[in-house]
PDB file of N, H, CA, C and O in Angstrom:
ATOM      1  N   MET A   1      45.116 186.197  32.384  1.00  0.00           N
ATOM      2  CA  MET A   1      44.084 186.176  33.638  1.00  0.00           C
ATOM      3  C   MET A   1      44.423 187.284  34.492  1.00  0.00           C
ATOM      4  O   MET A   1      43.500 187.903  35.021  1.00  0.00           O
ATOM      5  N   LYS A   2      45.746 187.658  34.723  1.00  0.00           N
ATOM      6  H   LYS A   2      46.496 187.156  34.293  1.00  0.00           H
ATOM      7  CA  LYS A   2      46.098 188.787  35.611  1.00  0.00           C
ATOM      8  C   LYS A   2      45.491 189.966  35.231  1.00  0.00           C
ATOM      9  O   LYS A   2      45.096 190.698  36.138  1.00  0.00           O
ATOM     10  N   ILE A   3      45.312 190.346  33.962  1.00  0.00           N
ATOM     11  H   ILE A   3      45.632 189.752  33.224  1.00  0.00           H
ATOM     12  CA  ILE A   3      44.741 191.588  33.462  1.00  0.00           C
ATOM     13  C   ILE A   3      43.221 191.568  33.678  1.00  0.00           C
ATOM     14  O   ILE A   3      42.624 192.578  34.053  1.00  0.00           O
ATOM     15  N   ALA A   4      42.605 190.400  33.433  1.00  0.00           N
ATOM     16  H   ALA A   4      43.089 189.580  33.128  1.00  0.00           H
ATOM     17  CA  ALA A   4      41.182 190.266  33.677  1.00  0.00           C
ATOM     18  C   ALA A   4      40.755 190.492  35.166  1.00  0.00           C
ATOM     19  O   ALA A   4      39.737 191.109  35.478  1.00  0.00           O
ATOM     20  N   ILE A   5      41.555 189.981  35.979  1.00  0.00           N
ATOM     21  H   ILE A   5      42.383 189.479  35.727  1.00  0.00           H
ATOM     22  CA  ILE A   5      41.318 190.160  37.523  1.00  0.00           C
ATOM     23  C   ILE A   5      41.541 191.624  37.768  1.00  0.00           C
ATOM     24  O   ILE A   5      40.637 192.228  38.346  1.00  0.00           O
ATOM     25  N   ARG A   6      42.525 192.220  37.440  1.00  0.00           N
ATOM     26  H   ARG A   6      43.259 191.730  36.970  1.00  0.00           H
ATOM     27  CA  ARG A   6      42.833 193.681  37.698  1.00  0.00           C
ATOM     28  C   ARG A   6      41.697 194.507  37.123  1.00  0.00           C
ATOM     29  O   ARG A   6      41.264 195.423  37.820  1.00  0.00           O
ATOM     30  N   ARG A   7      41.186 194.292  35.972  1.00  0.00           N
ATOM     31  H   ARG A   7      41.538 193.548  35.405  1.00  0.00           H
ATOM     32  CA  ARG A   7      40.041 195.091  35.395  1.00  0.00           C
ATOM     33  C   ARG A   7      38.849 194.908  36.219  1.00  0.00           C
ATOM     34  O   ARG A   7      38.102 195.854  36.469  1.00  0.00           O
ATOM     35  N   GLN A   8      38.629 193.627  36.685  1.00  0.00           N
ATOM     36  H   GLN A   8      39.236 192.859  36.483  1.00  0.00           H
ATOM     37  CA  GLN A   8      37.418 193.335  37.479  1.00  0.00           C
ATOM     38  C   GLN A   8      37.461 194.163  38.776  1.00  0.00           C
ATOM     39  O   GLN A   8      36.463 194.743  39.205  1.00  0.00           O
ATOM     40  N   LEU A   9      38.583 194.190  39.340  1.00  0.00           N
ATOM     41  H   LEU A   9      39.393 193.720  38.991  1.00  0.00           H
ATOM     42  CA  LEU A   9      38.807 194.875  40.602  1.00  0.00           C
ATOM     43  C   LEU A   9      38.600 196.425  40.484  1.00  0.00           C
ATOM     44  O   LEU A   9      37.918 197.053  41.293  1.00  0.00           O
ATOM     45  N   MET A  10      39.242 196.995  39.412  1.00  0.00           N
ATOM     46  H   MET A  10      39.797 196.485  38.754  1.00  0.00           H
ATOM     47  CA  MET A  10      39.150 198.402  39.189  1.00  0.00           C
ATOM     48  C   MET A  10      37.815 198.810  38.817  1.00  0.00           C
ATOM     49  O   MET A  10      37.538 200.007  38.893  1.00  0.00           O
ATOM     50  N   SER A  11      36.877 197.906  38.392  1.00  0.00           N
ATOM     51  H   SER A  11      37.102 196.934  38.331  1.00  0.00           H
ATOM     52  CA  SER A  11      35.562 198.281  37.988  1.00  0.00           C
ATOM     53  C   SER A  11      34.672 198.373  39.223  1.00  0.00           C
ATOM     54  O   SER A  11      33.539 198.823  39.058  1.00  0.00           O
ATOM     55  N   LEU A  12      35.040 198.014  40.384  1.00  0.00           N
ATOM     56  H   LEU A  12      35.961 197.648  40.518  1.00  0.00           H
ATOM     57  CA  LEU A  12      34.322 198.033  41.484  1.00  0.00           C
ATOM     58  C   LEU A  12      34.088 199.507  42.055  1.00  0.00           C
ATOM     59  O   LEU A  12      35.023 200.301  42.168  1.00  0.00           O
ATOM     60  N   GLN A  13      32.859 199.795  42.385  1.00  0.00           N
ATOM     61  H   GLN A  13      32.100 199.151  42.294  1.00  0.00           H
ATOM     62  CA  GLN A  13      32.571 201.180  42.827  1.00  0.00           C
ATOM     63  C   GLN A  13      31.709 201.078  44.092  1.00  0.00           C
ATOM     64  O   GLN A  13      30.960 200.132  44.335  1.00  0.00           O
ATOM     65  N   GLY A  14      31.888 202.121  44.846  1.00  0.00           N
ATOM     66  H   GLY A  14      32.496 202.889  44.649  1.00  0.00           H
ATOM     67  CA  GLY A  14      31.044 202.269  46.097  1.00  0.00           C
ATOM     68  C   GLY A  14      31.130 201.047  46.898  1.00  0.00           C
ATOM     69  O   GLY A  14      32.222 200.490  47.010  1.00  0.00           O
ATOM     70  N   SER A  15      30.002 200.540  47.509  1.00  0.00           N
ATOM     71  H   SER A  15      29.115 200.993  47.417  1.00  0.00           H
ATOM     72  CA  SER A  15      30.022 199.431  48.366  1.00  0.00           C
ATOM     73  C   SER A  15      29.847 198.140  47.636  1.00  0.00           C
ATOM     74  O   SER A  15      29.587 197.130  48.290  1.00  0.00           O
ATOM     75  N   ASN A  16      29.974 198.080  46.262  1.00  0.00           N
ATOM     76  H   ASN A  16      30.185 198.900  45.730  1.00  0.00           H
ATOM     77  CA  ASN A  16      29.834 196.935  45.601  1.00  0.00           C
ATOM     78  C   ASN A  16      30.925 195.828  45.931  1.00  0.00           C
ATOM     79  O   ASN A  16      32.091 196.158  46.148  1.00  0.00           O
ATOM     80  N   ARG A  17      30.530 194.576  45.962  1.00  0.00           N
ATOM     81  H   ARG A  17      29.583 194.308  45.786  1.00  0.00           H
ATOM     82  CA  ARG A  17      31.407 193.479  46.235  1.00  0.00           C
ATOM     83  C   ARG A  17      31.384 192.547  45.130  1.00  0.00           C
ATOM     84  O   ARG A  17      30.436 192.528  44.345  1.00  0.00           O
ATOM     85  N   ILE A  18      32.415 191.743  45.025  1.00  0.00           N
ATOM     86  H   ILE A  18      33.184 191.759  45.663  1.00  0.00           H
ATOM     87  CA  ILE A  18      32.487 190.762  43.960  1.00  0.00           C
ATOM     88  C   ILE A  18      33.076 189.451  44.634  1.00  0.00           C
ATOM     89  O   ILE A  18      33.987 189.566  45.454  1.00  0.00           O
ATOM     90  N   ARG A  19      32.553 188.172  44.288  1.00  0.00           N
ATOM     91  H   ARG A  19      31.813 188.078  43.621  1.00  0.00           H
ATOM     92  CA  ARG A  19      33.038 187.038  44.797  1.00  0.00           C
ATOM     93  C   ARG A  19      34.023 186.490  43.660  1.00  0.00           C
ATOM     94  O   ARG A  19      33.699 186.372  42.479  1.00  0.00           O
ATOM     95  N   MET A  20      35.221 186.187  44.175  1.00  0.00           N
ATOM     96  H   MET A  20      35.484 186.283  45.135  1.00  0.00           H
ATOM     97  CA  MET A  20      36.182 185.550  43.215  1.00  0.00           C
ATOM     98  C   MET A  20      36.757 184.300  43.876  1.00  0.00           C
ATOM     99  O   MET A  20      37.678 184.327  44.692  1.00  0.00           O
ATOM    100  N   GLY A  21      36.155 183.244  43.466  1.00  0.00           N
ATOM    101  H   GLY A  21      35.407 183.222  42.803  1.00  0.00           H
ATOM    102  CA  GLY A  21      36.657 182.023  43.967  1.00  0.00           C
ATOM    103  C   GLY A  21      36.194 181.841  45.521  1.00  0.00           C
ATOM    104  O   GLY A  21      35.000 181.763  45.808  1.00  0.00           O
ATOM    105  N   ASN A  22      37.169 181.782  46.447  1.00  0.00           N
ATOM    106  H   ASN A  22      38.139 181.845  46.214  1.00  0.00           H
ATOM    107  CA  ASN A  22      36.886 181.606  47.839  1.00  0.00           C
ATOM    108  C   ASN A  22      36.871 183.010  48.575  1.00  0.00           C
ATOM    109  O   ASN A  22      36.694 183.091  49.790  1.00  0.00           O
ATOM    110  N   TYR A  23      37.064 184.071  47.784  1.00  0.00           N
ATOM    111  H   TYR A  23      37.208 184.005  46.797  1.00  0.00           H
ATOM    112  CA  TYR A  23      37.232 185.362  48.473  1.00  0.00           C
ATOM    113  C   TYR A  23      36.052 186.297  47.981  1.00  0.00           C
ATOM    114  O   TYR A  23      35.516 186.130  46.886  1.00  0.00           O
ATOM    115  N   VAL A  24      35.709 187.228  48.812  1.00  0.00           N
ATOM    116  H   VAL A  24      36.145 187.364  49.702  1.00  0.00           H
ATOM    117  CA  VAL A  24      34.830 188.352  48.512  1.00  0.00           C
ATOM    118  C   VAL A  24      35.652 189.648  48.571  1.00  0.00           C
ATOM    119  O   VAL A  24      36.351 189.868  49.561  1.00  0.00           O
ATOM    120  N   VAL A  25      35.597 190.484  47.584  1.00  0.00           N
ATOM    121  H   VAL A  25      35.030 190.306  46.780  1.00  0.00           H
ATOM    122  CA  VAL A  25      36.475 191.636  47.413  1.00  0.00           C
ATOM    123  C   VAL A  25      35.697 192.979  47.284  1.00  0.00           C
ATOM    124  O   VAL A  25      34.716 193.091  46.549  1.00  0.00           O
ATOM    125  N   GLN A  26      36.153 193.902  47.977  1.00  0.00           N
ATOM    126  H   GLN A  26      36.950 193.811  48.574  1.00  0.00           H
ATOM    127  CA  GLN A  26      35.458 195.173  48.043  1.00  0.00           C
ATOM    128  C   GLN A  26      36.519 196.323  47.889  1.00  0.00           C
ATOM    129  O   GLN A  26      37.528 196.272  48.592  1.00  0.00           O
ATOM    130  N   ARG A  27      36.346 197.311  47.043  1.00  0.00           N
ATOM    131  H   ARG A  27      35.526 197.352  46.472  1.00  0.00           H
ATOM    132  CA  ARG A  27      37.210 198.460  46.859  1.00  0.00           C
ATOM    133  C   ARG A  27      37.080 199.334  48.235  1.00  0.00           C
ATOM    134  O   ARG A  27      36.034 199.440  48.875  1.00  0.00           O
ATOM    135  N   VAL A  28      38.262 199.910  48.558  1.00  0.00           N
ATOM    136  H   VAL A  28      39.112 199.825  48.038  1.00  0.00           H
ATOM    137  CA  VAL A  28      38.246 200.811  49.733  1.00  0.00           C
ATOM    138  C   VAL A  28      38.192 202.227  49.294  1.00  0.00           C
ATOM    139  O   VAL A  28      39.237 202.733  48.884  1.00  0.00           O
ATOM    140  N   GLY A  29      37.090 202.936  49.331  1.00  0.00           N
ATOM    141  H   GLY A  29      36.241 202.525  49.664  1.00  0.00           H
ATOM    142  CA  GLY A  29      37.004 204.310  48.878  1.00  0.00           C
ATOM    143  C   GLY A  29      37.461 204.426  47.369  1.00  0.00           C
ATOM    144  O   GLY A  29      37.165 203.602  46.503  1.00  0.00           O
ATOM    145  N   SER A  30      38.203 205.528  47.178  1.00  0.00           N
ATOM    146  H   SER A  30      38.444 206.197  47.881  1.00  0.00           H
ATOM    147  CA  SER A  30      38.525 205.863  45.767  1.00  0.00           C
ATOM    148  C   SER A  30      40.019 205.439  45.553  1.00  0.00           C
ATOM    149  O   SER A  30      40.623 205.776  44.534  1.00  0.00           O
ATOM    150  N   SER A  31      40.589 204.699  46.531  1.00  0.00           N
ATOM    151  H   SER A  31      40.099 204.426  47.358  1.00  0.00           H
ATOM    152  CA  SER A  31      42.005 204.269  46.368  1.00  0.00           C
ATOM    153  C   SER A  31      42.042 203.035  45.660  1.00  0.00           C
ATOM    154  O   SER A  31      41.011 202.496  45.259  1.00  0.00           O
ATOM    155  N   LEU A  32      43.314 202.505  45.467  1.00  0.00           N
ATOM    156  H   LEU A  32      44.151 202.943  45.792  1.00  0.00           H
ATOM    157  CA  LEU A  32      43.380 201.175  44.828  1.00  0.00           C
ATOM    158  C   LEU A  32      43.754 200.192  45.837  1.00  0.00           C
ATOM    159  O   LEU A  32      44.627 199.355  45.609  1.00  0.00           O
ATOM    160  N   ASN A  33      43.131 200.259  46.935  1.00  0.00           N
ATOM    161  H   ASN A  33      42.422 200.939  47.120  1.00  0.00           H
ATOM    162  CA  ASN A  33      43.144 199.259  47.999  1.00  0.00           C
ATOM    163  C   ASN A  33      41.913 198.555  48.126  1.00  0.00           C
ATOM    164  O   ASN A  33      40.824 199.114  48.000  1.00  0.00           O
ATOM    165  N   TYR A  34      42.068 197.243  48.393  1.00  0.00           N
ATOM    166  H   TYR A  34      42.954 196.789  48.496  1.00  0.00           H
ATOM    167  CA  TYR A  34      40.941 196.320  48.376  1.00  0.00           C
ATOM    168  C   TYR A  34      40.736 195.497  49.683  1.00  0.00           C
ATOM    169  O   TYR A  34      41.684 194.882  50.171  1.00  0.00           O
ATOM    170  N   ARG A  35      39.510 195.486  50.243  1.00  0.00           N
ATOM    171  H   ARG A  35      38.740 195.986  49.846  1.00  0.00           H
ATOM    172  CA  ARG A  35      39.255 194.661  51.417  1.00  0.00           C
ATOM    173  C   ARG A  35      39.000 193.168  50.823  1.00  0.00           C
ATOM    174  O   ARG A  35      38.155 192.935  49.958  1.00  0.00           O
ATOM    175  N   VAL A  36      39.780 192.270  51.360  1.00  0.00           N
ATOM    176  H   VAL A  36      40.466 192.459  52.062  1.00  0.00           H
ATOM    177  CA  VAL A  36      39.563 190.944  50.909  1.00  0.00           C
ATOM    178  C   VAL A  36      39.014 190.044  52.108  1.00  0.00           C
ATOM    179  O   VAL A  36      39.628 189.950  53.171  1.00  0.00           O
ATOM    180  N   MET A  37      37.890 189.434  51.870  1.00  0.00           N
ATOM    181  H   MET A  37      37.391 189.511  51.007  1.00  0.00           H
ATOM    182  CA  MET A  37      37.276 188.827  52.912  1.00  0.00           C
ATOM    183  C   MET A  37      37.012 187.246  52.592  1.00  0.00           C
ATOM    184  O   MET A  37      37.008 186.892  51.413  1.00  0.00           O
ATOM    185  N   ASN A  38      36.819 186.413  53.502  1.00  0.00           N
ATOM    186  H   ASN A  38      36.823 186.700  54.460  1.00  0.00           H
ATOM    187  CA  ASN A  38      36.528 185.047  53.224  1.00  0.00           C
ATOM    188  C   ASN A  38      35.105 184.970  52.852  1.00  0.00           C
ATOM    189  O   ASN A  38      34.397 185.976  52.803  1.00  0.00           O
ATOM    190  N   ALA A  39      34.648 183.696  52.570  1.00  0.00           N
ATOM    191  H   ALA A  39      35.223 182.878  52.610  1.00  0.00           H
ATOM    192  CA  ALA A  39      33.266 183.488  52.055  1.00  0.00           C
ATOM    193  C   ALA A  39      32.246 183.931  53.170  1.00  0.00           C
ATOM    194  O   ALA A  39      31.103 184.246  52.842  1.00  0.00           O
ATOM    195  N   ARG A  40      32.624 183.956  54.398  1.00  0.00           N
ATOM    196  H   ARG A  40      33.553 183.700  54.665  1.00  0.00           H
ATOM    197  CA  ARG A  40      31.641 184.358  55.403  1.00  0.00           C
ATOM    198  C   ARG A  40      31.559 185.813  55.626  1.00  0.00           C
ATOM    199  O   ARG A  40      30.775 186.333  56.420  1.00  0.00           O
ATOM    200  N   GLY A  41      32.400 186.441  54.893  1.00  0.00           N
ATOM    201  H   GLY A  41      33.037 186.018  54.249  1.00  0.00           H
ATOM    202  CA  GLY A  41      32.485 187.965  55.005  1.00  0.00           C
ATOM    203  C   GLY A  41      33.372 188.481  56.134  1.00  0.00           C
ATOM    204  O   GLY A  41      33.267 189.657  56.481  1.00  0.00           O
ATOM    205  N   GLU A  42      34.228 187.670  56.715  1.00  0.00           N
ATOM    206  H   GLU A  42      34.313 186.715  56.434  1.00  0.00           H
ATOM    207  CA  GLU A  42      35.161 188.086  57.644  1.00  0.00           C
ATOM    208  C   GLU A  42      36.393 188.586  57.046  1.00  0.00           C
ATOM    209  O   GLU A  42      37.004 187.867  56.255  1.00  0.00           O
ATOM    210  N   LEU A  43      36.840 189.819  57.367  1.00  0.00           N
ATOM    211  H   LEU A  43      36.344 190.402  58.010  1.00  0.00           H
ATOM    212  CA  LEU A  43      38.081 190.493  56.814  1.00  0.00           C
ATOM    213  C   LEU A  43      39.237 189.593  57.034  1.00  0.00           C
ATOM    214  O   LEU A  43      39.443 189.045  58.117  1.00  0.00           O
ATOM    215  N   ILE A  44      39.991 189.450  55.987  1.00  0.00           N
ATOM    216  H   ILE A  44      39.824 189.895  55.107  1.00  0.00           H
ATOM    217  CA  ILE A  44      41.260 188.830  55.937  1.00  0.00           C
ATOM    218  C   ILE A  44      42.199 189.936  56.030  1.00  0.00           C
ATOM    219  O   ILE A  44      42.933 189.996  57.016  1.00  0.00           O
ATOM    220  N   ASN A  45      42.262 190.820  55.117  1.00  0.00           N
ATOM    221  H   ASN A  45      41.666 190.772  54.316  1.00  0.00           H
ATOM    222  CA  ASN A  45      43.152 192.006  55.179  1.00  0.00           C
ATOM    223  C   ASN A  45      42.792 193.018  54.131  1.00  0.00           C
ATOM    224  O   ASN A  45      41.927 192.785  53.287  1.00  0.00           O
ATOM    225  N   ILE A  46      43.475 194.162  54.192  1.00  0.00           N
ATOM    226  H   ILE A  46      44.178 194.351  54.877  1.00  0.00           H
ATOM    227  CA  ILE A  46      43.235 195.202  53.089  1.00  0.00           C
ATOM    228  C   ILE A  46      44.549 195.204  52.303  1.00  0.00           C
ATOM    229  O   ILE A  46      45.613 195.455  52.869  1.00  0.00           O
ATOM    230  N   PHE A  47      44.475 194.928  51.014  1.00  0.00           N
ATOM    231  H   PHE A  47      43.611 194.725  50.554  1.00  0.00           H
ATOM    232  CA  PHE A  47      45.629 194.831  50.130  1.00  0.00           C
ATOM    233  C   PHE A  47      45.662 195.873  49.032  1.00  0.00           C
ATOM    234  O   PHE A  47      44.605 196.282  48.551  1.00  0.00           O
ATOM    235  N   PRO A  48      46.842 196.317  48.618  1.00  0.00           N
ATOM    236  CA  PRO A  48      46.972 197.152  47.440  1.00  0.00           C
ATOM    237  C   PRO A  48      46.635 196.322  46.244  1.00  0.00           C
ATOM    238  O   PRO A  48      46.697 195.094  46.303  1.00  0.00           O
ATOM    239  N   ILE A  49      46.270 196.978  45.125  1.00  0.00           N
ATOM    240  H   ILE A  49      46.220 197.975  45.076  1.00  0.00           H
ATOM    241  CA  ILE A  49      45.778 196.126  43.961  1.00  0.00           C
ATOM    242  C   ILE A  49      46.757 194.994  43.528  1.00  0.00           C
ATOM    243  O   ILE A  49      46.325 193.873  43.260  1.00  0.00           O
ATOM    244  N   ASN A  50      48.147 195.319  43.460  1.00  0.00           N
ATOM    245  H   ASN A  50      48.497 196.230  43.678  1.00  0.00           H
ATOM    246  CA  ASN A  50      48.922 194.258  43.048  1.00  0.00           C
ATOM    247  C   ASN A  50      48.886 192.995  43.958  1.00  0.00           C
ATOM    248  O   ASN A  50      48.850 191.855  43.495  1.00  0.00           O
ATOM    249  N   ASP A  51      48.898 193.276  45.250  1.00  0.00           N
ATOM    250  H   ASP A  51      48.927 194.202  45.627  1.00  0.00           H
ATOM    251  CA  ASP A  51      48.916 192.077  46.142  1.00  0.00           C
ATOM    252  C   ASP A  51      47.513 191.417  46.077  1.00  0.00           C
ATOM    253  O   ASP A  51      47.468 190.198  46.244  1.00  0.00           O
ATOM    254  N   ALA A  52      46.390 192.085  45.856  1.00  0.00           N
ATOM    255  H   ALA A  52      46.426 193.075  45.721  1.00  0.00           H
ATOM    256  CA  ALA A  52      45.132 191.541  45.826  1.00  0.00           C
ATOM    257  C   ALA A  52      45.169 190.639  44.555  1.00  0.00           C
ATOM    258  O   ALA A  52      44.818 189.462  44.648  1.00  0.00           O
ATOM    259  N   VAL A  53      45.597 191.180  43.339  1.00  0.00           N
ATOM    260  H   VAL A  53      45.882 192.135  43.264  1.00  0.00           H
ATOM    261  CA  VAL A  53      45.574 190.339  42.221  1.00  0.00           C
ATOM    262  C   VAL A  53      46.351 189.133  42.356  1.00  0.00           C
ATOM    263  O   VAL A  53      45.901 188.062  41.950  1.00  0.00           O
ATOM    264  N   ARG A  54      47.572 189.233  42.938  1.00  0.00           N
ATOM    265  H   ARG A  54      47.938 190.103  43.269  1.00  0.00           H
ATOM    266  CA  ARG A  54      48.439 188.042  43.242  1.00  0.00           C
ATOM    267  C   ARG A  54      47.781 186.886  44.085  1.00  0.00           C
ATOM    268  O   ARG A  54      47.840 185.690  43.802  1.00  0.00           O
ATOM    269  N   LEU A  55      47.107 187.479  45.235  1.00  0.00           N
ATOM    270  H   LEU A  55      47.060 188.451  45.466  1.00  0.00           H
ATOM    271  CA  LEU A  55      46.345 186.561  46.071  1.00  0.00           C
ATOM    272  C   LEU A  55      45.298 185.745  45.211  1.00  0.00           C
ATOM    273  O   LEU A  55      45.248 184.516  45.182  1.00  0.00           O
ATOM    274  N   LEU A  56      44.519 186.552  44.560  1.00  0.00           N
ATOM    275  H   LEU A  56      44.560 187.551  44.585  1.00  0.00           H
ATOM    276  CA  LEU A  56      43.445 185.955  43.761  1.00  0.00           C
ATOM    277  C   LEU A  56      43.926 184.968  42.639  1.00  0.00           C
ATOM    278  O   LEU A  56      43.267 183.975  42.331  1.00  0.00           O
ATOM    279  N   MET A  57      45.064 185.291  42.075  1.00  0.00           N
ATOM    280  H   MET A  57      45.599 186.098  42.326  1.00  0.00           H
ATOM    281  CA  MET A  57      45.543 184.390  40.989  1.00  0.00           C
ATOM    282  C   MET A  57      46.146 183.107  41.600  1.00  0.00           C
ATOM    283  O   MET A  57      46.097 182.087  40.913  1.00  0.00           O
ATOM    284  N   ASN A  58      46.734 183.058  42.878  1.00  0.00           N
ATOM    285  H   ASN A  58      46.774 183.887  43.436  1.00  0.00           H
ATOM    286  CA  ASN A  58      47.308 181.924  43.450  1.00  0.00           C
ATOM    287  C   ASN A  58      46.294 180.957  44.077  1.00  0.00           C
ATOM    288  O   ASN A  58      46.665 179.854  44.480  1.00  0.00           O
ATOM    289  N   GLN A  59      44.984 181.371  44.164  1.00  0.00           N
ATOM    290  H   GLN A  59      44.683 182.266  43.836  1.00  0.00           H
ATOM    291  CA  GLN A  59      44.027 180.406  44.685  1.00  0.00           C
ATOM    292  C   GLN A  59      43.835 179.349  43.703  1.00  0.00           C
ATOM    293  O   GLN A  59      44.127 179.563  42.526  1.00  0.00           O
ATOM    294  N   ARG A  60      43.371 178.233  44.081  1.00  0.00           N
ATOM    295  H   ARG A  60      43.134 178.059  45.036  1.00  0.00           H
ATOM    296  CA  ARG A  60      43.205 176.988  43.281  1.00  0.00           C
ATOM    297  C   ARG A  60      42.449 177.450  42.067  1.00  0.00           C
ATOM    298  O   ARG A  60      41.660 178.394  42.116  1.00  0.00           O
ATOM    299  N   LEU A  61      42.724 176.718  40.907  1.00  0.00           N
ATOM    300  H   LEU A  61      43.364 175.951  40.868  1.00  0.00           H
ATOM    301  CA  LEU A  61      42.078 177.046  39.736  1.00  0.00           C
ATOM    302  C   LEU A  61      40.641 176.525  39.586  1.00  0.00           C
ATOM    303  O   LEU A  61      39.966 176.856  38.611  1.00  0.00           O
ATOM    304  N   GLU A  62      40.198 175.762  40.486  1.00  0.00           N
ATOM    305  H   GLU A  62      40.747 175.493  41.278  1.00  0.00           H
ATOM    306  CA  GLU A  62      38.773 175.224  40.541  1.00  0.00           C
ATOM    307  C   GLU A  62      37.877 176.342  41.171  1.00  0.00           C
ATOM    308  O   GLU A  62      37.051 176.028  42.028  1.00  0.00           O
ATOM    309  N   GLU A  63      38.003 177.462  40.821  1.00  0.00           N
ATOM    310  H   GLU A  63      38.674 177.718  40.125  1.00  0.00           H
ATOM    311  CA  GLU A  63      37.229 178.658  41.422  1.00  0.00           C
ATOM    312  C   GLU A  63      35.950 178.721  40.913  1.00  0.00           C
ATOM    313  O   GLU A  63      35.723 178.246  39.801  1.00  0.00           O
ATOM    314  N   GLU A  64      34.939 179.325  41.677  1.00  0.00           N
ATOM    315  H   GLU A  64      35.124 179.711  42.581  1.00  0.00           H
ATOM    316  CA  GLU A  64      33.678 179.554  41.289  1.00  0.00           C
ATOM    317  C   GLU A  64      33.601 180.605  40.387  1.00  0.00           C
ATOM    318  O   GLU A  64      34.535 181.407  40.389  1.00  0.00           O
ATOM    319  N   PRO A  65      32.502 180.794  39.470  1.00  0.00           N
ATOM    320  CA  PRO A  65      32.395 181.818  38.558  1.00  0.00           C
ATOM    321  C   PRO A  65      32.411 183.203  39.381  1.00  0.00           C
ATOM    322  O   PRO A  65      32.061 183.241  40.561  1.00  0.00           O
ATOM    323  N   VAL A  66      32.799 184.218  38.743  1.00  0.00           N
ATOM    324  H   VAL A  66      33.084 184.187  37.785  1.00  0.00           H
ATOM    325  CA  VAL A  66      32.784 185.717  39.240  1.00  0.00           C
ATOM    326  C   VAL A  66      31.316 186.061  39.250  1.00  0.00           C
ATOM    327  O   VAL A  66      30.586 185.938  38.267  1.00  0.00           O
ATOM    328  N   GLU A  67      30.933 186.509  40.449  1.00  0.00           N
ATOM    329  H   GLU A  67      31.526 186.609  41.248  1.00  0.00           H
ATOM    330  CA  GLU A  67      29.506 187.045  40.475  1.00  0.00           C
ATOM    331  C   GLU A  67      29.343 188.245  41.325  1.00  0.00           C
ATOM    332  O   GLU A  67      29.774 188.225  42.478  1.00  0.00           O
ATOM    333  N   PRO A  68      28.741 189.306  40.833  1.00  0.00           N
ATOM    334  CA  PRO A  68      28.569 190.585  41.664  1.00  0.00           C
ATOM    335  C   PRO A  68      27.575 190.199  42.810  1.00  0.00           C
ATOM    336  O   PRO A  68      26.654 189.393  42.677  1.00  0.00           O
ATOM    337  N   LEU A  69      27.896 190.907  43.992  1.00  0.00           N
ATOM    338  H   LEU A  69      28.644 191.562  44.099  1.00  0.00           H
ATOM    339  CA  LEU A  69      27.068 190.808  45.082  1.00  0.00           C
ATOM    340  C   LEU A  69      26.346 192.061  45.353  1.00  0.00           C
ATOM    341  O   LEU A  69      26.822 193.147  45.024  1.00  0.00           O
ATOM    342  N   MET A  70      25.155 191.934  45.972  1.00  0.00           N
ATOM    343  H   MET A  70      24.769 191.051  46.239  1.00  0.00           H
ATOM    344  CA  MET A  70      24.487 193.250  46.306  1.00  0.00           C
ATOM    345  C   MET A  70      25.167 193.924  47.475  1.00  0.00           C
ATOM    346  O   MET A  70      25.739 193.256  48.337  1.00  0.00           O
ATOM    347  N   PRO A  71      25.109 195.264  47.512  1.00  0.00           N
ATOM    348  CA  PRO A  71      25.765 196.058  48.591  1.00  0.00           C
ATOM    349  C   PRO A  71      25.148 195.668  49.927  1.00  0.00           C
ATOM    350  O   PRO A  71      23.949 195.395  49.990  1.00  0.00           O
ATOM    351  N   ALA A  72      25.920 195.637  50.970  1.00  0.00           N
ATOM    352  H   ALA A  72      26.893 195.859  50.919  1.00  0.00           H
ATOM    353  CA  ALA A  72      25.497 195.276  52.206  1.00  0.00           C
ATOM    354  C   ALA A  72      24.609 196.324  52.886  1.00  0.00           C
ATOM    355  O   ALA A  72      24.160 196.116  54.013  1.00  0.00           O
TER     356      ALA A  72
END
């Protein structure tokens, strides 16, 4: 599951966002940093990829399906 989350994050480009469980994630520029927001779009923090993967893995297993979101 860790590899699947990492691949999903690395595939994000531009202003694309993805919903993963309770979080919305967006890549920051061309770096491997990610904006992690709650379901309402409020910024929680900007995390390096390893921390973002860990956060997403630690959420409850009853997560919603991964779905791409339209750019804002």
